[in-house]
Every structure is written in structure tokens, then in C-alpha cells.
HTML snippet that shows the backbone in 3Dmol.js (N, CA, C, O; Angstrom):
<script src="https://3Dmol.org/build/3Dmol-min.js"></script>
<div id="view" style="width:600px;height:400px;position:relative"></div>
<script>
const pdb = `
ATOM      1  N   MET A   1     -31.003   8.975  40.483  1.00  0.00           N
ATOM      2  CA  MET A   1     -30.852   7.550  40.713  1.00  0.00           C
ATOM      3  C   MET A   1     -30.178   7.253  42.053  1.00  0.00           C
ATOM      4  O   MET A   1     -29.976   6.089  42.398  1.00  0.00           O
ATOM      5  N   ARG A   2     -29.832   8.284  42.802  1.00  0.00           N
ATOM      6  CA  ARG A   2     -29.153   8.047  44.076  1.00  0.00           C
ATOM      7  C   ARG A   2     -30.032   7.328  45.086  1.00  0.00           C
ATOM      8  O   ARG A   2     -29.524   6.802  46.076  1.00  0.00           O
ATOM      9  N   ILE A   3     -31.329   7.295  44.858  1.00  0.00           N
ATOM     10  CA  ILE A   3     -32.198   6.567  45.779  1.00  0.00           C
ATOM     11  C   ILE A   3     -31.886   5.075  45.761  1.00  0.00           C
ATOM     12  O   ILE A   3     -32.093   4.387  46.760  1.00  0.00           O
ATOM     13  N   LEU A   4     -31.397   4.579  44.652  1.00  0.00           N
ATOM     14  CA  LEU A   4     -31.065   3.160  44.564  1.00  0.00           C
ATOM     15  C   LEU A   4     -29.965   2.760  45.547  1.00  0.00           C
ATOM     16  O   LEU A   4     -29.888   1.602  45.957  1.00  0.00           O
ATOM     17  N   ASP A   5     -29.126   3.704  45.920  1.00  0.00           N
ATOM     18  CA  ASP A   5     -28.052   3.420  46.881  1.00  0.00           C
ATOM     19  C   ASP A   5     -28.590   3.060  48.267  1.00  0.00           C
ATOM     20  O   ASP A   5     -27.878   2.445  49.061  1.00  0.00           O
ATOM     21  N   LEU A   6     -29.824   3.430  48.565  1.00  0.00           N
ATOM     22  CA  LEU A   6     -30.418   3.148  49.868  1.00  0.00           C
ATOM     23  C   LEU A   6     -30.863   1.697  50.018  1.00  0.00           C
ATOM     24  O   LEU A   6     -30.977   1.185  51.132  1.00  0.00           O
ATOM     25  N   PHE A   7     -31.111   1.050  48.907  1.00  0.00           N
ATOM     26  CA  PHE A   7     -31.659  -0.302  48.943  1.00  0.00           C
ATOM     27  C   PHE A   7     -30.560  -1.356  48.876  1.00  0.00           C
ATOM     28  O   PHE A   7     -29.533  -1.142  48.232  1.00  0.00           O
ATOM     29  N   PRO A   8     -30.774  -2.513  49.550  1.00  0.00           N
ATOM     30  CA  PRO A   8     -29.782  -3.594  49.489  1.00  0.00           C
ATOM     31  C   PRO A   8     -29.726  -4.218  48.101  1.00  0.00           C
ATOM     32  O   PRO A   8     -30.636  -4.044  47.290  1.00  0.00           O
ATOM     33  N   GLU A   9     -28.663  -4.935  47.845  1.00  0.00           N
ATOM     34  CA  GLU A   9     -28.471  -5.584  46.535  1.00  0.00           C
ATOM     35  C   GLU A   9     -29.591  -6.579  46.214  1.00  0.00           C
ATOM     36  O   GLU A   9     -29.870  -6.838  45.043  1.00  0.00           O
ATOM     37  N   THR A  10     -30.227  -7.130  47.234  1.00  0.00           N
ATOM     38  CA  THR A  10     -31.264  -8.143  47.038  1.00  0.00           C
ATOM     39  C   THR A  10     -32.652  -7.552  46.781  1.00  0.00           C
ATOM     40  O   THR A  10     -33.644  -8.280  46.781  1.00  0.00           O
ATOM     41  N   THR A  11     -32.727  -6.251  46.564  1.00  0.00           N
ATOM     42  CA  THR A  11     -34.005  -5.575  46.343  1.00  0.00           C
ATOM     43  C   THR A  11     -34.657  -6.063  45.052  1.00  0.00           C
ATOM     44  O   THR A  11     -33.989  -6.307  44.047  1.00  0.00           O
ATOM     45  N   HIS A  12     -35.987  -6.198  45.111  1.00  0.00           N
ATOM     46  CA  HIS A  12     -36.775  -6.579  43.934  1.00  0.00           C
ATOM     47  C   HIS A  12     -37.720  -5.443  43.582  1.00  0.00           C
ATOM     48  O   HIS A  12     -38.179  -4.715  44.462  1.00  0.00           O
ATOM     49  N   ALA A  13     -38.008  -5.292  42.303  1.00  0.00           N
ATOM     50  CA  ALA A  13     -38.983  -4.296  41.848  1.00  0.00           C
ATOM     51  C   ALA A  13     -40.299  -5.009  41.582  1.00  0.00           C
ATOM     52  O   ALA A  13     -40.354  -5.968  40.812  1.00  0.00           O
ATOM     53  N   TYR A  14     -41.358  -4.532  42.227  1.00  0.00           N
ATOM     54  CA  TYR A  14     -42.675  -5.128  42.064  1.00  0.00           C
ATOM     55  C   TYR A  14     -43.632  -4.098  41.486  1.00  0.00           C
ATOM     56  O   TYR A  14     -43.211  -3.082  40.933  1.00  0.00           O
ATOM     57  N   GLY A  15     -44.921  -4.374  41.622  1.00  0.00           N
ATOM     58  CA  GLY A  15     -45.928  -3.437  41.161  1.00  0.00           C
ATOM     59  C   GLY A  15     -45.989  -3.360  39.653  1.00  0.00           C
ATOM     60  O   GLY A  15     -45.786  -4.349  38.950  1.00  0.00           O
ATOM     61  N   TRP A  16     -46.271  -2.170  39.175  1.00  0.00           N
ATOM     62  CA  TRP A  16     -46.463  -1.964  37.747  1.00  0.00           C
ATOM     63  C   TRP A  16     -45.203  -2.289  36.951  1.00  0.00           C
ATOM     64  O   TRP A  16     -45.293  -2.770  35.821  1.00  0.00           O
ATOM     65  N   VAL A  17     -44.035  -2.031  37.527  1.00  0.00           N
ATOM     66  CA  VAL A  17     -42.772  -2.332  36.829  1.00  0.00           C
ATOM     67  C   VAL A  17     -42.690  -3.828  36.507  1.00  0.00           C
ATOM     68  O   VAL A  17     -42.335  -4.213  35.393  1.00  0.00           O
ATOM     69  N   ARG A  18     -43.022  -4.656  37.487  1.00  0.00           N
ATOM     70  CA  ARG A  18     -42.985  -6.102  37.263  1.00  0.00           C
ATOM     71  C   ARG A  18     -44.006  -6.504  36.206  1.00  0.00           C
ATOM     72  O   ARG A  18     -43.734  -7.381  35.385  1.00  0.00           O
ATOM     73  N   CYS A  19     -45.175  -5.873  36.217  1.00  0.00           N
ATOM     74  CA  CYS A  19     -46.201  -6.185  35.223  1.00  0.00           C
ATOM     75  C   CYS A  19     -45.708  -5.875  33.816  1.00  0.00           C
ATOM     76  O   CYS A  19     -45.903  -6.672  32.899  1.00  0.00           O
ATOM     77  N   VAL A  20     -45.073  -4.728  33.643  1.00  0.00           N
ATOM     78  CA  VAL A  20     -44.534  -4.345  32.338  1.00  0.00           C
ATOM     79  C   VAL A  20     -43.462  -5.341  31.905  1.00  0.00           C
ATOM     80  O   VAL A  20     -43.448  -5.773  30.752  1.00  0.00           O
ATOM     81  N   GLU A  21     -42.564  -5.709  32.820  1.00  0.00           N
ATOM     82  CA  GLU A  21     -41.518  -6.680  32.485  1.00  0.00           C
ATOM     83  C   GLU A  21     -42.112  -8.020  32.062  1.00  0.00           C
ATOM     84  O   GLU A  21     -41.553  -8.709  31.208  1.00  0.00           O
ATOM     85  N   ALA A  22     -43.249  -8.389  32.662  1.00  0.00           N
ATOM     86  CA  ALA A  22     -43.910  -9.651  32.328  1.00  0.00           C
ATOM     87  C   ALA A  22     -44.786  -9.544  31.078  1.00  0.00           C
ATOM     88  O   ALA A  22     -45.377 -10.536  30.650  1.00  0.00           O
ATOM     89  N   GLY A  23     -44.873  -8.336  30.486  1.00  0.00           N
ATOM     90  CA  GLY A  23     -45.699  -8.136  29.307  1.00  0.00           C
ATOM     91  C   GLY A  23     -47.179  -8.072  29.632  1.00  0.00           C
ATOM     92  O   GLY A  23     -48.018  -8.297  28.759  1.00  0.00           O
ATOM     93  N   ARG A  24     -47.515  -7.761  30.906  1.00  0.00           N
ATOM     94  CA  ARG A  24     -48.911  -7.703  31.344  1.00  0.00           C
ATOM     95  C   ARG A  24     -49.147  -6.402  32.129  1.00  0.00           C
ATOM     96  O   ARG A  24     -49.450  -6.464  33.321  1.00  0.00           O
ATOM     97  N   PRO A  25     -49.018  -5.236  31.499  1.00  0.00           N
ATOM     98  CA  PRO A  25     -49.094  -3.962  32.215  1.00  0.00           C
ATOM     99  C   PRO A  25     -50.437  -3.664  32.876  1.00  0.00           C
ATOM    100  O   PRO A  25     -50.513  -2.787  33.736  1.00  0.00           O
ATOM    101  N   SER A  26     -51.486  -4.368  32.497  1.00  0.00           N
ATOM    102  CA  SER A  26     -52.791  -4.095  33.106  1.00  0.00           C
ATOM    103  C   SER A  26     -53.247  -5.201  34.053  1.00  0.00           C
ATOM    104  O   SER A  26     -54.432  -5.283  34.376  1.00  0.00           O
ATOM    105  N   ASP A  27     -52.325  -6.053  34.503  1.00  0.00           N
ATOM    106  CA  ASP A  27     -52.652  -7.171  35.396  1.00  0.00           C
ATOM    107  C   ASP A  27     -52.666  -6.691  36.845  1.00  0.00           C
ATOM    108  O   ASP A  27     -51.638  -6.720  37.522  1.00  0.00           O
ATOM    109  N   ILE A  28     -53.829  -6.251  37.319  1.00  0.00           N
ATOM    110  CA  ILE A  28     -53.946  -5.692  38.665  1.00  0.00           C
ATOM    111  C   ILE A  28     -53.650  -6.740  39.734  1.00  0.00           C
ATOM    112  O   ILE A  28     -53.111  -6.396  40.786  1.00  0.00           O
ATOM    113  N   ALA A  29     -53.987  -8.004  39.496  1.00  0.00           N
ATOM    114  CA  ALA A  29     -53.706  -9.057  40.475  1.00  0.00           C
ATOM    115  C   ALA A  29     -52.199  -9.212  40.667  1.00  0.00           C
ATOM    116  O   ALA A  29     -51.732  -9.309  41.802  1.00  0.00           O
ATOM    117  N   LEU A  30     -51.437  -9.235  39.585  1.00  0.00           N
ATOM    118  CA  LEU A  30     -49.981  -9.336  39.682  1.00  0.00           C
ATOM    119  C   LEU A  30     -49.400  -8.097  40.343  1.00  0.00           C
ATOM    120  O   LEU A  30     -48.453  -8.195  41.123  1.00  0.00           O
ATOM    121  N   GLU A  31     -49.951  -6.953  40.043  1.00  0.00           N
ATOM    122  CA  GLU A  31     -49.456  -5.706  40.611  1.00  0.00           C
ATOM    123  C   GLU A  31     -49.631  -5.658  42.133  1.00  0.00           C
ATOM    124  O   GLU A  31     -48.868  -4.989  42.830  1.00  0.00           O
ATOM    125  N   CYS A  32     -50.624  -6.361  42.634  1.00  0.00           N
ATOM    126  CA  CYS A  32     -50.914  -6.341  44.076  1.00  0.00           C
ATOM    127  C   CYS A  32     -50.160  -7.403  44.866  1.00  0.00           C
ATOM    128  O   CYS A  32     -50.289  -7.455  46.089  1.00  0.00           O
ATOM    129  N   VAL A  33     -49.381  -8.244  44.208  1.00  0.00           N
ATOM    130  CA  VAL A  33     -48.615  -9.282  44.918  1.00  0.00           C
ATOM    131  C   VAL A  33     -47.407  -8.644  45.600  1.00  0.00           C
ATOM    132  O   VAL A  33     -46.569  -8.011  44.958  1.00  0.00           O
ATOM    133  N   VAL A  34     -47.342  -8.829  46.926  1.00  0.00           N
ATOM    134  CA  VAL A  34     -46.254  -8.275  47.733  1.00  0.00           C
ATOM    135  C   VAL A  34     -45.794  -9.358  48.693  1.00  0.00           C
ATOM    136  O   VAL A  34     -46.626 -10.038  49.293  1.00  0.00           O
ATOM    137  N   ASP A  35     -44.491  -9.534  48.850  1.00  0.00           N
ATOM    138  CA  ASP A  35     -43.974 -10.514  49.794  1.00  0.00           C
ATOM    139  C   ASP A  35     -44.261 -10.077  51.223  1.00  0.00           C
ATOM    140  O   ASP A  35     -43.906  -8.967  51.620  1.00  0.00           O
ATOM    141  N   ALA A  36     -44.897 -10.939  51.987  1.00  0.00           N
ATOM    142  CA  ALA A  36     -45.241 -10.628  53.381  1.00  0.00           C
ATOM    143  C   ALA A  36     -43.977 -10.471  54.219  1.00  0.00           C
ATOM    144  O   ALA A  36     -43.020 -11.230  54.071  1.00  0.00           O
ATOM    145  N   GLY A  37     -43.989  -9.485  55.091  1.00  0.00           N
ATOM    146  CA  GLY A  37     -42.888  -9.303  56.029  1.00  0.00           C
ATOM    147  C   GLY A  37     -41.648  -8.627  55.467  1.00  0.00           C
ATOM    148  O   GLY A  37     -40.669  -8.444  56.191  1.00  0.00           O
ATOM    149  N   VAL A  38     -41.668  -8.258  54.214  1.00  0.00           N
ATOM    150  CA  VAL A  38     -40.520  -7.599  53.591  1.00  0.00           C
ATOM    151  C   VAL A  38     -40.785  -6.095  53.574  1.00  0.00           C
ATOM    152  O   VAL A  38     -41.830  -5.671  53.082  1.00  0.00           O
ATOM    153  N   PRO A  39     -39.866  -5.276  54.098  1.00  0.00           N
ATOM    154  CA  PRO A  39     -40.077  -3.822  54.051  1.00  0.00           C
ATOM    155  C   PRO A  39     -40.252  -3.380  52.593  1.00  0.00           C
ATOM    156  O   PRO A  39     -39.384  -3.613  51.752  1.00  0.00           O
ATOM    157  N   THR A  40     -41.373  -2.751  52.318  1.00  0.00           N
ATOM    158  CA  THR A  40     -41.695  -2.397  50.946  1.00  0.00           C
ATOM    159  C   THR A  40     -42.025  -0.916  50.836  1.00  0.00           C
ATOM    160  O   THR A  40     -42.803  -0.378  51.623  1.00  0.00           O
ATOM    161  N   VAL A  41     -41.422  -0.271  49.850  1.00  0.00           N
ATOM    162  CA  VAL A  41     -41.685   1.133  49.564  1.00  0.00           C
ATOM    163  C   VAL A  41     -42.530   1.189  48.299  1.00  0.00           C
ATOM    164  O   VAL A  41     -42.160   0.633  47.264  1.00  0.00           O
ATOM    165  N   PHE A  42     -43.663   1.862  48.395  1.00  0.00           N
ATOM    166  CA  PHE A  42     -44.584   1.993  47.270  1.00  0.00           C
ATOM    167  C   PHE A  42     -44.470   3.413  46.732  1.00  0.00           C
ATOM    168  O   PHE A  42     -44.863   4.371  47.398  1.00  0.00           O
ATOM    169  N   PHE A  43     -43.937   3.539  45.537  1.00  0.00           N
ATOM    170  CA  PHE A  43     -43.764   4.846  44.912  1.00  0.00           C
ATOM    171  C   PHE A  43     -44.953   5.149  44.008  1.00  0.00           C
ATOM    172  O   PHE A  43     -45.490   4.259  43.348  1.00  0.00           O
ATOM    173  N   THR A  44     -45.348   6.392  43.988  1.00  0.00           N
ATOM    174  CA  THR A  44     -46.408   6.842  43.094  1.00  0.00           C
ATOM    175  C   THR A  44     -46.118   8.284  42.694  1.00  0.00           C
ATOM    176  O   THR A  44     -45.378   8.995  43.372  1.00  0.00           O
ATOM    177  N   GLN A  45     -46.704   8.691  41.603  1.00  0.00           N
ATOM    178  CA  GLN A  45     -46.579  10.077  41.159  1.00  0.00           C
ATOM    179  C   GLN A  45     -47.871  10.813  41.465  1.00  0.00           C
ATOM    180  O   GLN A  45     -48.956  10.233  41.427  1.00  0.00           O
ATOM    181  N   SER A  46     -47.743  12.089  41.767  1.00  0.00           N
ATOM    182  CA  SER A  46     -48.918  12.912  42.024  1.00  0.00           C
ATOM    183  C   SER A  46     -49.894  12.811  40.857  1.00  0.00           C
ATOM    184  O   SER A  46     -49.497  12.868  39.693  1.00  0.00           O
ATOM    185  N   PHE A  47     -51.145  12.664  41.178  1.00  0.00           N
ATOM    186  CA  PHE A  47     -52.236  12.605  40.211  1.00  0.00           C
ATOM    187  C   PHE A  47     -52.211  11.360  39.326  1.00  0.00           C
ATOM    188  O   PHE A  47     -52.912  11.313  38.315  1.00  0.00           O
ATOM    189  N   CYS A  48     -51.425  10.365  39.685  1.00  0.00           N
ATOM    190  CA  CYS A  48     -51.409   9.102  38.943  1.00  0.00           C
ATOM    191  C   CYS A  48     -52.644   8.286  39.319  1.00  0.00           C
ATOM    192  O   CYS A  48     -53.066   8.286  40.475  1.00  0.00           O
ATOM    193  N   ALA A  49     -53.208   7.605  38.354  1.00  0.00           N
ATOM    194  CA  ALA A  49     -54.378   6.772  38.622  1.00  0.00           C
ATOM    195  C   ALA A  49     -54.068   5.661  39.624  1.00  0.00           C
ATOM    196  O   ALA A  49     -54.979   5.153  40.278  1.00  0.00           O
ATOM    197  N   LYS A  50     -52.815   5.281  39.753  1.00  0.00           N
ATOM    198  CA  LYS A  50     -52.410   4.203  40.662  1.00  0.00           C
ATOM    199  C   LYS A  50     -52.079   4.720  42.069  1.00  0.00           C
ATOM    200  O   LYS A  50     -51.679   3.932  42.925  1.00  0.00           O
ATOM    201  N   GLN A  51     -52.232   5.999  42.321  1.00  0.00           N
ATOM    202  CA  GLN A  51     -51.866   6.567  43.614  1.00  0.00           C
ATOM    203  C   GLN A  51     -52.654   5.936  44.758  1.00  0.00           C
ATOM    204  O   GLN A  51     -52.074   5.610  45.794  1.00  0.00           O
ATOM    205  N   ASP A  52     -53.950   5.759  44.592  1.00  0.00           N
ATOM    206  CA  ASP A  52     -54.759   5.142  45.644  1.00  0.00           C
ATOM    207  C   ASP A  52     -54.319   3.704  45.903  1.00  0.00           C
ATOM    208  O   ASP A  52     -54.297   3.258  47.050  1.00  0.00           O
ATOM    209  N   LEU A  53     -53.974   2.987  44.856  1.00  0.00           N
ATOM    210  CA  LEU A  53     -53.509   1.611  45.011  1.00  0.00           C
ATOM    211  C   LEU A  53     -52.213   1.567  45.822  1.00  0.00           C
ATOM    212  O   LEU A  53     -52.066   0.718  46.700  1.00  0.00           O
ATOM    213  N   ALA A  54     -51.286   2.459  45.543  1.00  0.00           N
ATOM    214  CA  ALA A  54     -50.017   2.497  46.277  1.00  0.00           C
ATOM    215  C   ALA A  54     -50.252   2.763  47.755  1.00  0.00           C
ATOM    216  O   ALA A  54     -49.648   2.112  48.607  1.00  0.00           O
ATOM    217  N   HIS A  55     -51.115   3.704  48.062  1.00  0.00           N
ATOM    218  CA  HIS A  55     -51.409   4.020  49.460  1.00  0.00           C
ATOM    219  C   HIS A  55     -52.138   2.860  50.148  1.00  0.00           C
ATOM    220  O   HIS A  55     -51.862   2.560  51.310  1.00  0.00           O
ATOM    221  N   TYR A  56     -53.048   2.220  49.451  1.00  0.00           N
ATOM    222  CA  TYR A  56     -53.767   1.067  49.989  1.00  0.00           C
ATOM    223  C   TYR A  56     -52.800  -0.077  50.305  1.00  0.00           C
ATOM    224  O   TYR A  56     -52.847  -0.657  51.390  1.00  0.00           O
ATOM    225  N   LEU A  57     -51.925  -0.395  49.348  1.00  0.00           N
ATOM    226  CA  LEU A  57     -50.974  -1.495  49.560  1.00  0.00           C
ATOM    227  C   LEU A  57     -49.979  -1.182  50.669  1.00  0.00           C
ATOM    228  O   LEU A  57     -49.603  -2.069  51.435  1.00  0.00           O
ATOM    229  N   ALA A  58     -49.554   0.061  50.758  1.00  0.00           N
ATOM    230  CA  ALA A  58     -48.632   0.449  51.834  1.00  0.00           C
ATOM    231  C   ALA A  58     -49.284   0.253  53.193  1.00  0.00           C
ATOM    232  O   ALA A  58     -48.652  -0.242  54.126  1.00  0.00           O
ATOM    233  N   GLU A  59     -50.530   0.634  53.301  1.00  0.00           N
ATOM    234  CA  GLU A  59     -51.233   0.462  54.581  1.00  0.00           C
ATOM    235  C   GLU A  59     -51.462  -1.018  54.884  1.00  0.00           C
ATOM    236  O   GLU A  59     -51.270  -1.462  56.015  1.00  0.00           O
ATOM    237  N   LYS A  60     -51.864  -1.760  53.889  1.00  0.00           N
ATOM    238  CA  LYS A  60     -52.154  -3.186  54.063  1.00  0.00           C
ATOM    239  C   LYS A  60     -50.916  -3.970  54.467  1.00  0.00           C
ATOM    240  O   LYS A  60     -51.002  -4.880  55.291  1.00  0.00           O
ATOM    241  N   HIS A  61     -49.767  -3.630  53.896  1.00  0.00           N
ATOM    242  CA  HIS A  61     -48.541  -4.403  54.119  1.00  0.00           C
ATOM    243  C   HIS A  61     -47.550  -3.710  55.049  1.00  0.00           C
ATOM    244  O   HIS A  61     -46.388  -4.108  55.128  1.00  0.00           O
ATOM    245  N   ARG A  62     -48.006  -2.678  55.749  1.00  0.00           N
ATOM    246  CA  ARG A  62     -47.161  -1.922  56.675  1.00  0.00           C
ATOM    247  C   ARG A  62     -45.916  -1.390  55.961  1.00  0.00           C
ATOM    248  O   ARG A  62     -44.808  -1.425  56.496  1.00  0.00           O
ATOM    249  N   GLY A  63     -46.128  -0.907  54.760  1.00  0.00           N
ATOM    250  CA  GLY A  63     -45.050  -0.349  53.951  1.00  0.00           C
ATOM    251  C   GLY A  63     -45.034   1.165  54.035  1.00  0.00           C
ATOM    252  O   GLY A  63     -45.694   1.763  54.885  1.00  0.00           O
ATOM    253  N   LEU A  64     -44.287   1.760  53.160  1.00  0.00           N
ATOM    254  CA  LEU A  64     -44.155   3.205  53.093  1.00  0.00           C
ATOM    255  C   LEU A  64     -44.616   3.679  51.725  1.00  0.00           C
ATOM    256  O   LEU A  64     -44.100   3.226  50.703  1.00  0.00           O
ATOM    257  N   ALA A  65     -45.583   4.584  51.700  1.00  0.00           N
ATOM    258  CA  ALA A  65     -46.048   5.171  50.447  1.00  0.00           C
ATOM    259  C   ALA A  65     -45.315   6.489  50.227  1.00  0.00           C
ATOM    260  O   ALA A  65     -45.312   7.356  51.100  1.00  0.00           O
ATOM    261  N   ILE A  66     -44.706   6.636  49.081  1.00  0.00           N
ATOM    262  CA  ILE A  66     -43.980   7.850  48.726  1.00  0.00           C
ATOM    263  C   ILE A  66     -44.619   8.453  47.485  1.00  0.00           C
ATOM    264  O   ILE A  66     -44.699   7.815  46.436  1.00  0.00           O
ATOM    265  N   ASP A  67     -45.067   9.680  47.621  1.00  0.00           N
ATOM    266  CA  ASP A  67     -45.638  10.421  46.508  1.00  0.00           C
ATOM    267  C   ASP A  67     -44.549  11.348  45.974  1.00  0.00           C
ATOM    268  O   ASP A  67     -44.123  12.282  46.653  1.00  0.00           O
ATOM    269  N   CYS A  68     -44.118  11.080  44.779  1.00  0.00           N
ATOM    270  CA  CYS A  68     -42.994  11.849  44.226  1.00  0.00           C
ATOM    271  C   CYS A  68     -43.292  12.184  42.771  1.00  0.00           C
ATOM    272  O   CYS A  68     -43.708  11.330  41.989  1.00  0.00           O
ATOM    273  N   HIS A  69     -43.075  13.412  42.441  1.00  0.00           N
ATOM    274  CA  HIS A  69     -43.302  13.844  41.064  1.00  0.00           C
ATOM    275  C   HIS A  69     -42.055  14.568  40.559  1.00  0.00           C
ATOM    276  O   HIS A  69     -41.699  15.634  41.061  1.00  0.00           O
ATOM    277  N   ARG A  70     -41.423  14.000  39.598  1.00  0.00           N
ATOM    278  CA  ARG A  70     -40.250  14.548  38.922  1.00  0.00           C
ATOM    279  C   ARG A  70     -38.935  14.359  39.669  1.00  0.00           C
ATOM    280  O   ARG A  70     -38.043  13.682  39.159  1.00  0.00           O
ATOM    281  N   GLU A  71     -38.783  14.942  40.875  1.00  0.00           N
ATOM    282  CA  GLU A  71     -37.463  14.857  41.496  1.00  0.00           C
ATOM    283  C   GLU A  71     -37.516  14.206  42.870  1.00  0.00           C
ATOM    284  O   GLU A  71     -38.491  14.352  43.607  1.00  0.00           O
ATOM    285  N   MET A  72     -36.461  13.493  43.196  1.00  0.00           N
ATOM    286  CA  MET A  72     -36.296  12.846  44.476  1.00  0.00           C
ATOM    287  C   MET A  72     -35.497  13.807  45.354  1.00  0.00           C
ATOM    288  O   MET A  72     -34.295  13.973  45.148  1.00  0.00           O
ATOM    289  N   ASN A  73     -36.147  14.440  46.327  1.00  0.00           N
ATOM    290  CA  ASN A  73     -35.440  15.415  47.154  1.00  0.00           C
ATOM    291  C   ASN A  73     -34.881  14.768  48.431  1.00  0.00           C
ATOM    292  O   ASN A  73     -35.118  13.588  48.688  1.00  0.00           O
ATOM    293  N   ASP A  74     -34.147  15.542  49.219  1.00  0.00           N
ATOM    294  CA  ASP A  74     -33.515  15.014  50.431  1.00  0.00           C
ATOM    295  C   ASP A  74     -34.537  14.532  51.453  1.00  0.00           C
ATOM    296  O   ASP A  74     -34.269  13.574  52.178  1.00  0.00           O
ATOM    297  N   SER A  75     -35.687  15.165  51.526  1.00  0.00           N
ATOM    298  CA  SER A  75     -36.731  14.749  52.461  1.00  0.00           C
ATOM    299  C   SER A  75     -37.235  13.347  52.126  1.00  0.00           C
ATOM    300  O   SER A  75     -37.393  12.515  53.019  1.00  0.00           O
ATOM    301  N   ILE A  76     -37.481  13.089  50.871  1.00  0.00           N
ATOM    302  CA  ILE A  76     -37.939  11.768  50.443  1.00  0.00           C
ATOM    303  C   ILE A  76     -36.856  10.737  50.695  1.00  0.00           C
ATOM    304  O   ILE A  76     -37.142   9.645  51.187  1.00  0.00           O
ATOM    305  N   LEU A  77     -35.622  11.066  50.367  1.00  0.00           N
ATOM    306  CA  LEU A  77     -34.520  10.135  50.612  1.00  0.00           C
ATOM    307  C   LEU A  77     -34.412   9.794  52.096  1.00  0.00           C
ATOM    308  O   LEU A  77     -34.186   8.638  52.452  1.00  0.00           O
ATOM    309  N   ALA A  78     -34.572  10.790  52.960  1.00  0.00           N
ATOM    310  CA  ALA A  78     -34.484  10.556  54.405  1.00  0.00           C
ATOM    311  C   ALA A  78     -35.619   9.663  54.897  1.00  0.00           C
ATOM    312  O   ALA A  78     -35.397   8.806  55.753  1.00  0.00           O
ATOM    313  N   LYS A  79     -36.823   9.845  54.378  1.00  0.00           N
ATOM    314  CA  LYS A  79     -37.952   9.003  54.758  1.00  0.00           C
ATOM    315  C   LYS A  79     -37.712   7.549  54.378  1.00  0.00           C
ATOM    316  O   LYS A  79     -37.942   6.640  55.177  1.00  0.00           O
ATOM    317  N   VAL A  80     -37.250   7.340  53.161  1.00  0.00           N
ATOM    318  CA  VAL A  80     -36.988   5.979  52.688  1.00  0.00           C
ATOM    319  C   VAL A  80     -35.874   5.330  53.502  1.00  0.00           C
ATOM    320  O   VAL A  80     -35.994   4.182  53.928  1.00  0.00           O
ATOM    321  N   GLU A  81     -34.794   6.071  53.714  1.00  0.00           N
ATOM    322  CA  GLU A  81     -33.666   5.544  54.485  1.00  0.00           C
ATOM    323  C   GLU A  81     -34.100   5.162  55.905  1.00  0.00           C
ATOM    324  O   GLU A  81     -33.755   4.083  56.386  1.00  0.00           O
ATOM    325  N   ALA A  82     -34.844   6.027  56.567  1.00  0.00           N
ATOM    326  CA  ALA A  82     -35.308   5.751  57.922  1.00  0.00           C
ATOM    327  C   ALA A  82     -36.224   4.532  57.945  1.00  0.00           C
ATOM    328  O   ALA A  82     -36.105   3.678  58.824  1.00  0.00           O
ATOM    329  N   PHE A  83     -37.138   4.451  56.980  1.00  0.00           N
ATOM    330  CA  PHE A  83     -38.051   3.311  56.914  1.00  0.00           C
ATOM    331  C   PHE A  83     -37.282   2.000  56.752  1.00  0.00           C
ATOM    332  O   PHE A  83     -37.566   1.022  57.444  1.00  0.00           O
ATOM    333  N   LEU A  84     -36.320   1.979  55.851  1.00  0.00           N
ATOM    334  CA  LEU A  84     -35.552   0.762  55.620  1.00  0.00           C
ATOM    335  C   LEU A  84     -34.713   0.360  56.829  1.00  0.00           C
ATOM    336  O   LEU A  84     -34.601  -0.825  57.143  1.00  0.00           O
ATOM    337  N   LYS A  85     -34.126   1.340  57.503  1.00  0.00           N
ATOM    338  CA  LYS A  85     -33.287   1.035  58.668  1.00  0.00           C
ATOM    339  C   LYS A  85     -34.114   0.595  59.877  1.00  0.00           C
ATOM    340  O   LYS A  85     -33.653  -0.218  60.678  1.00  0.00           O
ATOM    341  N   LEU A  86     -35.330   1.125  60.014  1.00  0.00           N
ATOM    342  CA  LEU A  86     -36.153   0.816  61.172  1.00  0.00           C
ATOM    343  C   LEU A  86     -37.072  -0.385  60.966  1.00  0.00           C
ATOM    344  O   LEU A  86     -37.717  -0.845  61.909  1.00  0.00           O
ATOM    345  N   SER A  87     -37.132  -0.890  59.746  1.00  0.00           N
ATOM    346  CA  SER A  87     -38.025  -2.030  59.447  1.00  0.00           C
ATOM    347  C   SER A  87     -37.354  -3.346  59.736  1.00  0.00           C
ATOM    348  O   SER A  87     -37.956  -4.402  59.543  1.00  0.00           O
TER     349      SER A  87
END
`;
const viewer = $3Dmol.createViewer("view");
viewer.addModel(pdb, "pdb");
viewer.setStyle({}, {cartoon: {color: "spectrum"}});
viewer.zoomTo();
viewer.render();
</script>
């Protein structure tokens, strides 16, 4: 959970997490809503069906796509930290 320390207090969770919270886990339109101009990190797991969507949205919104399976290592943490500081 140390990755959460990299994000500001005003961070919002979007994507599939927001869909689940709204009780609409299969709402692809809601999952694709991203605030314009806000540095956004798109997380996905290896071999997840949503992996292509995460990479597509990251490219479309000039975000960062992170492919992570099981553990958050120092390399991933450094990428996220650099992206947030440089955005």
C-alpha cells in the first residue's frame, strides 16, 4: 500500500473501481470517463482483459499505464513518482 503515499490527498479512483462502487461493474462508458488535464495513472494486471483498455486510455489522455501483477516493486514506484512530479 506504500504506493498510495505517492499520490496527493485529492486523488480520485476511477476506472473499474469507480464502476464497482457505483454498482455498475460492466459499465464501459463510465469506466472510460477521465478528467481532462489531470495526471492519471492507469493500473492493469498482466493478462487482464482490461489491459488493452488501460493502455488505450493512457495513450489517449497522456497518462501512464502500469502493468503490475501481485507486487509493487521499486521500479514501478519510481515510474509513478516521476510521472506525477513531471506532470
